[in-house]
N, C-alpha and C positions, 0 to 999 in steps of 0.2 A: 388557409393555414393559420393557426393561432399565433398571434404576435404578442410579445411582451413589451409593454410600454413602461419604461423606467422614467420616473418623474422626480426631479430634485431641483433645488434652487439653482445649482450650476450644472452645466454640461460637463462631460468628462474631458472636454477640450476647451481652450480659451481662444478667442479671436483677439488679436492684438494689432495695433497700428505700429508699423516700423518703416520709417523713411517713405511715408505716404502710401504704403501697401498694407494690406490685411494679411496676417499670417496666422496659421493654426499652430497652437502649442498644446501639448498634452497636460492635463491637470494632474497635480500631485496629491490631491486630497484623499483622505481615507476611503470615502465612498466610491470615488472613481476607481481607486485601486481595488477595493473589495469586490465591486460588481463587474470588474473588467472581464473576468473569464466567462461569466454568464452572458454579458453583453456581446462579446466577440464570437462566442460559439453558438448562439441561438439567434432566431429571427427576432431581433430586438430593435426598438427605436428609443432614443433617449431624449426626453423633453426637458429643457431648462434654459436658463439665461446664458448667453455665450460670452458674457464678461465685457461687453462693449455696448455703449449707447450709440444708436444711429438714428438718423431722421427717417421717419416713415416715408415709404415710397421713394427713397433715394437710391442712387446707384449702389451705394455702400450696402444697403439692405439686400439688394439683389446678389451682391458678391458674398455676403454672409450666408444667405440662403444656399448658394451654390457650395460654399466650403463646408457648411454643416451637413448638407445632404450627402456629400461624399463620405462623411464620417458617421452616417446613419443617425444624425441628430436632427431634432425638431426645435428650432430656436423660439424662445419667448423674448420679445423685445420690451425692455424696461427703460423708462426715462430716467434722467438724473434725479428728478423729484421722487420717482418710485424707489430708487436705490436708497435715497436719503431716509425716506419715511418707512418703507417696508423692510429694507435690509438693515441699515444702520439704526433705524428707529425701532419699530415694534419687534422685529425678530431678535435684534441683538442688544437693545436697551430695555426691553420689557421681558420677553420670553426667556432669553438666554440667562440673565442674572436670576430671574425667579426660579427657573427650573434647576439652577445650580445652588439655590438656597442663599443667594446674595440679595436679600430683600431691600437693603439700603441703597442698592444701585438701580433699583427698578424705577422706570418712568412709565406713567400711564397717560398717554396722550391720545385723545379721541381722533385727532387728524391722522395720526400714524395708524391707528386701528382701522380707520376708513380706508386708507391706502393699502393696508395689509389685506383687507377684504377684496379690494379692486384688483390687486396683483394676483391673488388666488384665482380670481375670475379670468385673468389673462391666461393663466396656465390652463384653465378649463377650455377657453377658446382655442388655444393651440392644440389641445388634444382632440377637440371636436373636428379638426381638419383631417386627422389621421386615424381616429378610432373606427374599428369595424366590429360589428356584433361577434362575440366569441373571443375577442382579444382580452388579454389580462393587463390590468393597470396596477403598477406597483409604485405608490407614492412614498417619498422619503422625507422625514425630518420635520422639525418644528417650524420651518418657514412656510409649510403648506398644510397646517392643521385643519383648515376649513375646506380644503379641496375634496376629500373623500365624500362629504355630504353633497357638495355641488355636483360631483360626478354621478352620485346616486340619483339625484333629481333629474339630471340630463340623460343618463343611461341606466334606467332602473334595473335592467337585467345584467349589468356589467359585473365582471369579477374584479373586485377592488381590494388591494392590500395596502396597509400602511405600516411603516416601520419608523419608530422614533429612536434616533441615535444618541440622544442625550438623556440624562436622568429624567424620570417623571417624579415630581415632588409629592410630598405627603399632602393630605387634605388641608392641614393647617397652613401650609404655604400656598397651595394652589387657590384656595378660597379667596385670597387677597385680590385676585384678578377681577376687575369689573366685568370682563367678557368671558368668565369661566364657563357659563352654560353654552354659549355659542361655540367655544373651542371644543368642548366635549362632544357636542352634537356633530360638529364637523368631523371629528375623528370616527364617530360611530357610523358614518356612511360606509365604512369599509366592511368587508366580510371577515377579514383577519387583521388584527392589530398586534404588532410585535414590538417587544422591548428586549434589551440585552440581558436583564436579570429579573428574577421573580419579585424582588423588592419593588421594582418599577411597575410590574404587573399589579401587585397588591395595592400600591398607591393609586394607580389609575382606577381599578375596580372600586376602591373605597370612595374616590371622588365621584364616580358615576352614580354610586349608590346614594351618597349624601346630597349631592347637588341636583341630580336629575331624577333620583328615586327609582332607578333601574337596578333591580337586584341581579345577582349573578349566581349561576350554579356551575361549579367546576370550570370557572373561567369562561362561561358562555353567558352573554347578555342578550335578553330579548327586548328589543325596542320596536314596539308596534308589531308588524308582521315580519320583522327582519332579525336574524340571529347574527350576533357578532362574537367571534371567537377571539380571545385574548390570551397570548402565551409569550414565553420567553425564548429567545433565540440568540445565544451568545455568539457574537460575530467572531469569526476566526480570521486568519491571514493566509496568504499563499505561502505556506511554510516552505515548500521546496524551492520557491523562487529566492527566498532570503537565504536559505541554507546553501543552495548551489552557487549563489552569487559570490560567496566567500572565496571560492576556488578560481574565480575569473582573474585573468592577468591584471587588468586595470585595478581591481580591488586589492590583489596581492601587492601590487606596487604601492598602493595607498597605505596598506597595513605596514609595510616596511618603512615607509616615510614617517608615519606616526610613531612607530616604535623607536626610531632613531631620535626623533624630536624629544620624546619623553622617556628616554632610557633611564632606568633606575627609579622611576616614580610609579606609585600606585595611582591608577586613574579612576576617578569618579566621573560618571557621565550624567549630565542633565540636559535633555533634549526635548524641547516643547515649543509650541506656538507661544508667543508672548501674550498670555491671557491670565487674568486674575484668578481664574478657577484652577489653574495648574499648580498653585502653591509655590511659585518660584521664590517669592519673598521669604516665606517660612523655611524653604530649603536653604537659602543663603544664610539665614539667621542660625539654622541648625549647624551648618558647616562652620560658621563663626564660633559657635559654642564648642564644637568638636575641637577646633584648633586651640581654643583657650584651655580646654581641659586636657588636651593631649599634646604637649609641646614636643614629645618624642617623634611625632609625625611631621613636624616642621621640616621642610626641605625634602620630604619623602612622598608627599601626596599632592596631586593636582586635581582640581575640579574643572572639567571641561564643560562650560556653560554655553549651550547653543540655544538662542532664542530666535525663533522664526517670526519676522514681522507679521502682525495680524491686526486688522480693523483699525488702521492708523487714523481713520477719520473720526473715530469715537474717542471722546475726551478721556474716558477712564483708561483707555489703552495707552494714550500718550502720557498720562500721569504715571502709569505702571512702568513705562520705559524709563522715566526719570528716577523712580524709586530703585529699579534694578541697577541702573548706572551708578547711582549714589552708593548703594550697598557694596557693589563690586569694588568700587574705588576705595571705600572705607576699609573693607577686609584686606584688600591688597596693600593698602598703606599701613595697616596695623601689623600685618604678619610678614609681608614680602621682604625679600632681601635682594641684593644685587644679582645673585645667581639663582633666585627662586621666586617665581610668581605663583601664588597659591591658586589663582583662578585665571583660566584662559577663556575669555568672553568673546563670543561671536554672535553678532546681531545680523543674521542672514539666513537664507535658505541653504540647504546642503544637497549637493548632487547625490544621486542614489549610490554611486560607488563609494563616495566619501562617508555616507551614512553607514553603509554596511561595514566598512573598514573600522569606523569609530565604535560601532556596536561590538565588533569582534575583539577589539583591542582593550576596551574598558574592563577594569577589574570589578567595578560595581556600577550598576545602573540605578539612579534615583528616579523612580516613577512615583511621585507623591502628590497627586492632585488633591485639592480640597474637596472636589466633587467631579466625577467624570462618568460618562455613560458607559464606556468600556475601557478605552485606552489600548490601542493596538500596538503602541510602541513597546510595551512590556513584552508582548508576544514576539514582536520582531527581534528584540534583543536576544531572547532565548533561542530563536531559530538560528541566529548567526553563531551561537556558541557550539561549534562543531566538535570541540574536544570535551564539552561538558563543563568547562570551567566558568567562573564568573558568578556574581551574586546579584540577585534582583531584590532591591528594597522597594516594596509596593504599598501604596496607600490602601487602607481598607475602604476608603471612599470611592475607589475606582471599581467599575463593574467587573474588571478582570480579576479582582481579588477573590471572587467566588469560585473561580476556576484554578487559580494559581496559589493554592494554599501552602505549597512548599517554599514559596518565597518568604523573605522576612517581611511580614505584613505589619504595618504600623498605623497608628493614629497620627496623621500629619500635624494635628493641633497640639500634640504632646511633644514638646521639644526634647525633654529628657529621653523619652522613648526613641525619638529620632536619632539622637546622638548615640545612644547605646546600640542602635541598629547599625550605624556606620562603623562603630568599634567592632561589633560582632562580625560584620561583613569583611572587614580588612584582615581579621585574624582567623577567619573560617578555614579549616583544613581543606585541602584540595579534594580529598575523598568525599567529604560532606557536600562540597559544591557540586560535584558530579552526580552524587546520589539525588540531591534535590532537583537539579536541572533535568536529569534524564526522565524523571517522573512527569515533570511538566511538559517536556518536549514530546513524549509519547502521547500525551493528552492532546496537544496542539496538532499533532500529525493526524489524529483520528477525526478531528472536526475542523477542517480548514474552511476558508472563506467560500469555496465552491460548495462544500457540504451545507454551509449556512444558507446560501442562496437557494439551493435546490430544496432544502428542507422547508424553507419558507414557502416557496412556490407550491410544493407538494401539499403542505398544510392549507394553503390558500385554496387550492382546487378542491380539497376535501371539505373545507368550510362552505364553499360555494355549492357543492353538491348537496350538502346538508340543507342549505337554504332552498335549493330547488325541490328537494323532497318535502320540506316543510310547506313550500308553496303549493305542492300537489295535495296537501292535506287541508288547505284552507277551504272553508265553506264558501266557495265561490257562488256567483249568481246562478250558474248552471246547476251546481249541486243543490243549492237552496230550492231551485225550481223543481228538481226531482224529488227532494224531500217533501215539499208541499203537495206534489202530485200523489205520492204514496200515502201521505197523511189523509188527503181527501178521499182516496179509494178505500182506506181502512174503515172497518166497522167497529173494531175494538182496538182502542189506542191507549198505550201506557206511556206516561210522560214523567220522568224523574228530573227534578230541578234542585240542584244545590242552592243554598241561600247566600251566605257571605261570599263575596267575590264573584258570584254568578248573577244574582238578581239585584244585589245592592253592594256598594263598596264595603270592604271589611272594616268594622269598627270594634275596638276592644270591648267597649262597654255596651250592654244590651240597650240601654236607654238612647244610645246614639245610632242604633242599627234598626230602628223601627221601620217597617215597610211604609212607603208613601202611599197616598190614596190611589194614584194611578196604577201602581203595581197591584194593590189589592183588587182593584176593579178588573185588571187584566186576568188575574188568577181566577176571579169569580166567573168571568166570561169564558175562559178557557175550560174550566171544570164543568161549566153548564152545558157544553156542547155534547149531544148524545154520543155515546161510545168512548168518551174521554175519561181516563182515570189519571188524575194529577197527583203526584207525590212530591212533597217538599222533603228533601233528605239532607239533614244538617247535623252539625256538631253541637248546636245550642241545646240547652236543657229543655225538658218537655213543658215546664211551667211557662217559660218565655214564649215558646212556639204556640202553645195553647192560646195565650193572650193575643199574639199577633194574628192568628188564623181564625179568630172568633167570627162566626158567620159564614166561613168558607166550607164548602163540602169537598174536602180534599184529604188525601192520606198524608201522614207526617211520620218521619223517622227522626228521632232525637238522639243526641249524644253518640253520633256516629254509628247508630244501629242497636243500641242497648234497648231503647224504647221504640215501639211502633204503634201507630194508631191508624187503622184503615178508615176510610170515609164512612161516617155514620156509626163508628164503633168506639169502644173505650180503649184507653191505653193498656198495652200489655208488654211485659218484658219478653224479649226474644228468647231468653232461656234464664233459668234461675242463676243469680249472681250473688257474690258476697262482696262486701266493701270493707272488711276488717283490715285490709292492707293499707287503707288510706292514711291512717295516723302516721305510720312510719315514713311514707312518701311525702306527706305534708310537711314533716319536720325538715326534710331535705329541701323542698321547694321554698320554705320560709327563709332558710339560710341564703338561698340564691336571690331572693327578693331583697334581703338586707344588703347583699354584696353588689346588687345591680340596680342603681337608681332608675326609676321609671318602669320597672317590671312589676307584675302583680300576678296573683293566683286566682284562677276561676275554679270554684269547687262545684262539681255536679254530683248527682246522687251516686253514680258508679264510675266516675272518672275525675281526674284532676288535670288542670292545664296551667302551665306557666307561660305567660305572655310577655314578650319583650319588644313589641313593636315601637314603644315610645322611648326606648333606651338609646344611648349612643350606639350607632350601628356596629362599630368595631368591637366595643365592649360586649354588646348583646350577643354577637356571633361567637365571641370567645367564651362567654359564660354558657351559652347554649351547648357548645361542644363539650365543655367540662361537665355540665349537668347531664347531658345525654349519656356520656361515658359512665358517670356515677350511677345513674338510674339503670342502665343496662347491667351493671355489676350487681346492683341490689335485687333486680327482678329476674336474675338468671335462672333461679329455681322456683319462680312464682308464675302463675298462669296470667301474666300481664304483658302488655305490649307498650313500647315507648314509641310514640309517633312524633315525627317532626313535620309540622305544617308551616304555614306562612307566618314566620316569626312567633311560633308557639311550639312548646314541647308538651305533649299530652300523654298521660298514662291511663290505660284502660284495660279491660279484660281482653286477653289475646285472641279469644275465639269469636269476638264480636267485631264486625266492620260493616260498612255501608253495602258491600256486595252481598253479604249474608242476609241483611235486612231486605235488600231489593228482591232476593229470591222468593220472599214471602208473597210478592205480587206476581213475579214472573211465573210462579208455579200454579197460579190460579186458572190457567188455561191457555189457549192459543191466542196470541195477540197479533193483529194484522200490522200494527205499527208500534215501534218502541223507540223512544227518544230519551237520551240521558245527557244532561249538561252539568259540568262541574269545573272547578278551577284549581282545586287543592290536591295535595299528595294523597289525602284520604279518599279522594274520588276515584283513584286508580282501582280500588277494590270494586267500585261500582262498574267502571268500564270493563273490568276483567270478566264479569259474569253476564255481560250483554250478549244476546243472540247475534249470530254473524251478520244478519241483515238489519240489525238495529243501527240507529244513527247516534253514535256516541261522540260528544263534542267537548273539547277542552277549551276553556276560556284562557286566552294567552297562547304563547308559542313555545313553552317549555316542553321537554320530551314527555310523551304520554302514550298510554295504551289506547286512547281514544282514536277513532277513525279520522276525525276532522278537528281542525282548530278554528276558533272564532276570535277576532281581535279583542273585544271588550264587552263589558256589561251592557252597554248601550246596544250593541249588536244582538245580544241575547234577547233583550226586551223587544227589539224590533222583530226578531224571529217569532217570539210569542204572539206579537200583534198580527203578524202574517198568518200564523196558525188560526188565530181567532177569525180573521177576515175570510180565510179559506173555508173555515167551518161554518160560516153563515149560511151556506147552502143547506145545512142541516137545520132542523126545527130547533129554534132557541128555546130554552127553558130556564127558569131561575134556579138558583141553588136550592131553594126550598122545595120547588116542584121535583127536582131531581132526587132530593132526599126522600120525599114521599114515595116516588117511583121505586127507589132502591129498597125502602122498607116494605 
């Protein structure tokens, strides 16, 4: 039976020492709460740190193993040094501040990085004990960014998912990490990578493109022979749990108590972990300004500030505590009276019943982080508003803002906007409150945390199935052997080879893409084998291809099929064409060259190409989309086609393509063996016209009409060499002898 292995830094339980005994306590973290329904209702095991350091092989370890096993947990044992360098160090002093855009707080310590690697391997070792083929592994969060790749190396066929619960930063921020490549490669070991919002998806894809050079198509990355799907999955909450809790007696008692305590006051609620990313300092300063500007609210409004202790071992957090204490004291001293305290400050965790009651009673919730992956508290607050009342002030920097547009969404760095939001919230009519909240509540009901978890698992299975199907299309050793056997049996063989990206790496400039001597020799030997007809089929212009193929007895297709030259023949146009359209298109392309540094135009006799491989990737992609849209509009009533290739936009006659050119050879008679190899979008036309028994091969692992995929140019050239060796049983002749025989 398929088992789901949830892997995170912490287990959903904590093991604690009390009076010399080990006790199990349920964790209250968002991840433990969010995955609780999946974990309890399915065949799941949770791997993580139990929250306690124990000596290896001690009686305590045996007891922890017993306690965690009863809770379907698989413990990872960390030493005090591990916790210091891996958790407090690299995870929360390097990754956490950087991913939340606090570069000034980032420390880069090679010792902590080494420990982070080692601890990720400890999680791998823990999974090695329980993993079975066919199981699903779902890794969570920034503490374990290296683990997916480690798992892929250990279990190549495993189904691996990764979800990042905090923001993923832009390239300009992420590039500052000395270990940026290793972290990206670590994540790319997964079949599916999930983020809360599309912004984080976009940032991740941009970093992978710029740092590793892996391009993406519709959120799919091909890394070697592995496909990685990247998508957004906004995490929900257990809506019904929070809603129904309001009616429980213990909660109702707590609600009554809070209302009696704060009778006559409007309540603003600030509830967060004490973390510098949550914007508590700016929130207090905004409240200070609000009281200064609105003396009519003195004695009528109270801010309930609940700060849950967090990472007290990290110096930045201790300093933040002092700042908050100081600001609370300053504001209270400035505005407070004998019978009114403007801020009620609690530095403690809150029991679930008290939290629900506080959510339900508050008139306004201030959820204003400076940066946050999602922020489930905003959703929890809305779920408890059973009568539809209450106002949510939400930071646009929180992932939840993309779902909760009916809230008062603010820039937390703009104090004036913040103060105005408080004023608006306190004066908002009840009907408007209900109207806004009901829309958000309906949305939250439709996509709860259980839907989020099942959606991810469903997409993970689909991504894995896609990888399995792609694996079936790989030109394996067995398929290669069959290909070579059929090649050897054939008496009349036709071989189509694309040039750029298939035989040589793509280079923008012709002078950098000249074929090397080894390739020229291979093409000469391949074409010299009796029965072989070799055709280079390229987008390059015919003058360049003429120069490069000098002395070779091969067929050539130039400019994606406009010009063809059979072996021993002269160039001929596939059909009469006109190029009087070029001037108008050229003007547009020149405009985009001016607007896009690094781009340039390649002018051919009957086509034009705008290259942007050397531009800034994000700018290039943006301009390419704009250009393509404009060209599609211009050419709508012209017999022209706009092609999008590997960082190039090309315009040519619509009736001409590589497939049509290939038919000039395919129609020459019956071929015993046909091979076609290409890497670009334009080669799909070639694959489309291949006979059913032909060997069509796509270089790389993007989607294709080709029957097979081959990883790289190196593998293509090895295949050509294998064909040459296999053909040596035939009588070898030189290119010149074959030319005479042909004539």
